[in-house]
Structure formats: structure tokens, C-alpha cells
N, C-alpha and C positions, 0 to 999 in steps of 0.2 A: 154729631148735627149740631149747629148754631142757634141759639135761640136771639140774635139780632136778622131781622131780614125787610125785605118790603114788602108792604102790603096795599095797595089802593096810590101808590106814589109816594109812600109815607115810611121811614124807616121806623121800624117797630123793635121793641125789647117785648119777649113773649108776647102777651095780648094787650100791650102799652102803645101807641103811636108815640112817638121820641119828640114828635112838633108840639103835641100837646101837652106833655111832660115839660118840656124848654117854657112855654107859654105859664105854665103852673107854679114852676119852682124859679124861673129865671136863669140866666147863665152867668157865667160856666158853672156845670154841674156835674156829678158822678151820678152815673147810673150802673146799677147792679142788676143780673138777671140770677133770682134765687136759682132757678132752673138749671143753669150752667154752671152755677158752682155744685150743686147737689150730683150734676153726671160728670164733671171734672174728678171730685172727690171719689165719686163711684167707680169710677177708671181705675183708680188706685185700688181700693177695696176689694173690687172684683176680681183683680188681678191675683191679689195676695190670696183670696179663697180660704180654703182651711188653714193654710200654714200659718203656723204661730207668727205674729207680729205685730207692728202698730204702723198706722199711716200718720203721721206728726206733721200736720199742717204750720208752715213758716210761717208765722205772726206777723215778722218784719214784712211779709208782702202787701197785705192788706189787714190791717188789724181792728176797723171797724166793729164794735162790740156784735152789732147784729149780725154781720159778715161769720164771726166767731160762733155766735148762737145757730146759725144755720148748721153749721161744721158738727158742731159738739152734739145737736140733735141726731146727726147722722153717724154719731159713735167715733169721730176724729180724736187723734191725740193732738198734741198743739209743740210744737218746735220753738222755745223763747230765748230772749239774748237781755234782758232786762227783769227788773222788779216789776215796771208799771208794764210790762206786756203778762206778768204771770196775774198781775191786778185784773188786766183785761180778761184774759180767761175765763177766770173764776166770776167776772161781773157777768159774763156771758151764759154761765152756767157749766162751763168746764170742770174738769176735778184736775187736781193737783196731782194725781198718780198717773194721770195720761200725758204729763209735761216733762219734755225734756230740757233741760238748761243748758244753752252753748253761748258761746261768746268768749274773748279774751280775758276782757276786763272784770269779770263778777267781783263785786265788793263786799266786805264784810257783811253790811248790813241786807244786802242780796240775798248772801245764803244763808243769813237767820233765817230770814223770812220764810224764802224757799222750804227750808228744813221745816219750819214748823208749821208748813202748810202740808206736808207732805209730799213734796216733789218726786218724780217716779226717778228720773237719774240725772245726774250731773253731767255735761260732756267736757270734761275735764281738759286745757288746753297747754298745760306750761307746769314743770315742777314745783314753782313758786307756787300756782294757785292747788295744787295740790296739797301740799303742806298747810297752807292757810285753812283750807276744807278741812282735814283733819281736825285741825286745831279747832274752829268754831263749833263743827258736830259735836268734838268731845263736850266741850263749854256748855252745848244745848242737851247733853247727855242724849244725842239723838246718832241715829248712823245715815251715814251719805252714802246713796248706791252711784256709782260713777263707771261711764266708760270714758276712755281715753282717746281724744281725737288726735289721730295719728296724721300727717303729713306723707303720702304717699310718692309726693314728686311727679307726679303725671300731669302732663298739660292738657288742657280741657281744650285747647285752641278755640278759645272765646276771648271778647273784650279785657285787657290788661286790669281793669277796673272789678271785673267780676272774676275772674280767675283768682281759686283760692289755694289750688293743692301744690304749688311749685315751691322749692326749696327759699325763696326770696319772698315769699308772702309770709304775712304775721301770724297764720293760723296753724295750731295744730303742734305735734310733736314730731320729730324726725322721726321716721318707721325705724331708721337706723337703731336709734338708741331707746324705742319704745318697750323693749325687752325687760330692759334695766328701771325703766319709770315703774313698769307693771311690778316687778318685784318690789321697789320701793312704797308703791300703794299696797301690795300685799303686807307688806309691814307696819303699814301706820295704823292708830287706834281709829276705830269709828269709822272707816272706810271700807265700803262694800262692793267688790269689783263685779262689774253685771256684762259689759260690753265692750267692744271695739267701736270706733265712730268716726267716719272721714266724710268732708264733701269737698268736690275738687274744684266748684265752680258752677256758675250760672248760665243758663239758656246753651244746653249743650242740645248741638241735633245728631250727634252721633252717639251710638252706643260703646264703639271702641274705648273710649279714656273710661267710663264707668268699669267696663270689663277688667282693663289692666288696673286698675286700683283695687277693684275685687279680688285681680290672682294675687295681688302683693298682700292684701288683709287675711288672705286664706293663710298664706305661707307664716304670717305673724302669729295666727290663731293656732296653727299647728304647733309653732315653736312653745309658743306660750303652755298648749297642754304638755308637753314633755318637759316644761319644768312647774308642771302643778299646778297650773292657772288654769282656771275653766272658764270659759267665756260662753255665757248664756245668750247673749243675743250682738248681732251683726248691723250697724246702723250704717248705710249708705249714703245718706243725707239726703239733698234735694240737687235740683239741677237741671231735671231733664226740660228742653227749651217747648215752645209753642211757635207757631207761624204770625209772624208779624207781617212779613212778605213774601219769600217764597221759599220759606224753610219747610224740611218736612221732616219734621222729628218723629222718631221712632213711637209707637204706641207702647202706654205701660203693659200692655198685654206682652207683649215683645220682651220688653224689659227684663220684667220680673219672670218670665218664664226661664230666661237666660241665667239670671241669677240664681232661680231654684236648681236648674241644672249643675250649673258650678259647684252648688253646696254639697253636691253629691249624698254622700250619708253621714254627714256631718249635723248634728244636733242645735241648729242656730235658729232662732227667732231673727226675722228680717224686720227691720224699723227703717222706714223712710221718712223724709222733712223736706216734700214738694210744697211751695208755696207759689212762685211764678204760675206752674202748670195747672193747678186749682182756680188761680185769680184772675190771670190775668184778661182770658177773653171771656170772662163772667163780667167786663165792667168799660163802659165806655166812659170820653168824657165831652159833653156838649159846649158848643161856643157860639159865639155872634159874630159876624164880620160887621166891624164898625166902620172902615173907611176900605176901601179902595187906594192905591196909590201905586201906579204905573210909571214906570220910570223909563229912560233909554236902557239901563243895564238890566233892571231887575221889575217885576210885575210884586209888588207887596200886599198883602190882606193882611188889613190889623185886625185884629180880632181879640174878644174881650178875656181870652184864658191866655196866660203867661207861663213863663218858667219857674214863676212860684207856685203855679197850679200843677205842673209836669214838669219835672225838672230833667228827665231820660234823654229828651233831645239834644239838650243843652251839655248834659254830663256823660251820656255816654254814646253820642252823635247815634241814637235809636231812631229808627225807621218806625211809623205808626201808620198804618193805610187812614184816610180821611174819606169820608163819605158825607153827602149833603142829607140833610133829613128830608128834604123833598126833593124828587127826582123832577127832570126835565124842567130845570131853570131855560125862561128865555133868553136868558143873555149866552153870547157868542163863549167858546172854551177859549182859555187861556194858558200859561203856565205862571204859578203863583209860588211866592214865599208865603207860607203862613205866619205872622211874627205877632208876637202880643204889646201888650202897653209900658212892661217894665224896660228902667233904663238901661239896659245892656244890648251890644250887641249881636249877643247869645242869645238873645232870648226869641227864640223860632220853636214853633211846634212839627211843621214840617218843610221842606224844601222841595222846589221843582215840581210840583204838583199841578197835573191838567183838570181844570175847575171850571165850572162857569158860573160864574158869581158876580151876583149884585150885593150893594150895602143891603144890610139887614138879614141876608140868608143864613141859616144854622149849619152847622156841622159837626160830625162826630168822629172821635179821634180815637179809633177803634182800638181793643184788645189795650184797655187802660185800667183793667182793674188789678193790677200787682204795682208795686211800687212809683204810684202814681198820687192820690191823695196823702199816703201814706208818708210820702217825702215831699210834700208842700209847706212852705213857708209864708211868712207875711212881709216879705221882703216889698218894698216900696210902701209899707203900710196898706197891702190888700187884702182882705178879709177873704180866707178862705174858704173854698167851695161849698155847695151843698151836696150830700149824699142823699140817694135816694134807692131804694130796693124795691123791685118790682118780683112781683108775685101772681101770674098767670095776668088777669086785667085789674089786679089792684096794684096801686104803688104806695109806698111809705116813705117819710122824710126821716132818714136814721141818723141824720147830722145837721143841723139847724147851718144857714150860713152865716158866718161868722162877722159879728158889726165890730167897728169903731168901739164900742164899750168893752166887749170881749176882750180887744186886743192890748189893749191898755188896762186891764183890770188889776195886772199886776204892778203896775207903776206908778211912781208918787212924788210929786212936786218937791223940791228944796222949800224949809220952811221961810216964810216971811215972804215967799213968792217975788225975790228980787234976786237980779243977778247978782 
């Protein structure tokens, strides 16, 4: 059930009419549905059921502290890739013990901070990182819980920029040498082995790649058991896709049912790190048509949202549905490219869409709750958009629109004021 729908000719988020929110907050702005976030998280939690494990939301997908607060209050764990993301989780009321620290480039400072906060587990991605973590933990007189992120060399059959489980990707440790690295970890001081982790990519719409990776991980876990290394949890990462256009991703219930079946009688907790599949459909990006520019070759609708607000179409050639905030425009329909004001040919949010448009019309770019605001920038000195959370018929500003003063706050003129 989507919490974005038309009522009385106006697109709504839960009980709030989006045209009224666009009037109140201005455009561009991101609007999130608390109910949709809750529904998407609980689909995982309910599918996990009584089986031991954790659903650790991938903070990188949408890191607004109000979004994290909603999930923390539901009992979610969190998957982070930086000190800053851990600080966000803590600011949102999350517990460090419920956090998994992923990422290939953890610094000494990040390790110290995470250990001092009582981080639940580090997903270690290289032998060099493992050795440094042991050293840092020893210096702190603390024990570091770890899983090794292994690379199972599984083709996720997704966009190359979001495929992470192949040999040529930068992530993880080759599964062929993982037993040796686990033995190395077992011999290092202040290292406590808890799990095995993998993450093969994002926006997967078939279960076969997940199951292929799982088979390879279970063979590794059985091998480690024979060597006296007992694994307590299996972390399958994230990556389950959502419907942007015509995709039909599997349900979380089917996914976890198949995972549980493959575990057999092994005593393994299940960890998952979903991001997109929790937050994507919970958000929309609202924008206004500034100018219509029909030409012989293309019809351009110039809108006030741009690639600095949502880089996915330019970066990944991503497709997102576009809906008018008000139905039944009097304008005749035509095929439009929706392009932004940024000075780049790649600045588009949608191409070749049949829409009835007039200057001043407002539109919603659907399924914008993941990798939207969080990847936005100040390119062309554009302030980043406001973020709003809807809860029933109430709406809350959860991030103010960025002002010029905020953008340049950390910049300084040279002394003397002369070139």
C-alpha cells in the first residue's frame, strides 16, 4: 500500500495535500511519509520474525536524523560507513550497539570513536584494515567485534556503478582467501570474530543472485567451523530493489523465507542492511515548471529542481515516475524532457515523458526517498532543498532550506581584501 495517492484531484502524502505543502514550504523540496517508512521497515522485521538477527537500515540511503529517529523508535539497527553517520544515529536516539560499521576506508579516528561508543560490529574489508583495527583496539584497551566482508564474485546484474560483488569491485575480501584471513583475525589481539558479511549490489529485482551468494557464504561458514572458527551471524547486506518503473522485486517475506530454508539447522543469526527498499518509496521530490521551451527536436520543461537536488538520473540514468500535483491540467499533452537550471547538459530529472504542462505547474518525482537529498550538492551555489516529514494530516520541517549564508559560512576572504 502506497501512502501517496490522488484525492479530490490533488496528490497527497498520507493526509496532506502536496499542492498545499508546495505552497507552504516552496519548491524544490523533499517530502517523506512516516507511515511508508514504518511499513517498509516492518516488512523486514515481520519477515525476520522470531529468528535471531537484526534489520540494520543503511544510513547512506537517507540520513536525515528525523528519518533515523522514526526507524530507531521501531527498533531498527543501522549500517553506517562513516563517523558522521554514526554521529547521526546517536543524535537520532539510536544505540551504537545496534550499529554495524561498513566501508572500505575507515580511518584510525573513526575506529577509535566507534570503539569508544561501543559499536556493535565492524564489517572489515581488507587485511590492512584488520591489522590497524587490532592495533587501535589494543591501544584503547577494548575488544573489536568483527565480521569480514567477503566478495563472493556474484554478478548482481544491475547498473555497474551499484554492483559491488564482482572480483573487479573495490569491496570486500576475495572469498577464496577468506579462510586464511579469518585465521589471521583469530590470532590478532583484541579482535572478536562474530560474523560473515557480503553485499553484492543495489536495486536487485531477482532473488537468484542473493541465493547464489548465500550458497557460497554457507560453504565458507562450514569450512570455518571445521577450522575451529565459529560464526554467530550471517550478514547478507542490502540491495533488494524497489519499483521505479516496471520492476517487480520479490517480497521481503519470500526473500527471508528462502534464506531461512537454506540455513537448515545451522545456528546463525540473520543480519540485513536494507536502505533503498526502506526509504525510496517513502519520499517524493516536489518541483515547479519555470519555463516551457518547445523546439523542433525536443520539448524542454525547465523546472526548479536540478541535478544538484537529485543526481540519480544524471549519474545512473535512473528512471523515476513523474506525477502532476494537480490532475486534469487544461494544457494539451506533449512529450517533455524535464531539465533543471544547472549549467550542464546532463542536468535532467526525466526524459521523454508525456505530460500536460503549463508554466507554474508543480510535479512530484516519485520514489525519491533514497539517494536523493543525501547525494545533493551546492553546485552552481544552489541551496539544498528543504525536507519535510508527513505524519497523518500533520507535517514537520525536518531540514531547513539552505541559505546563501549557510553555504558560505566556512569560507573566508583573503586578508586585506585586495587581489
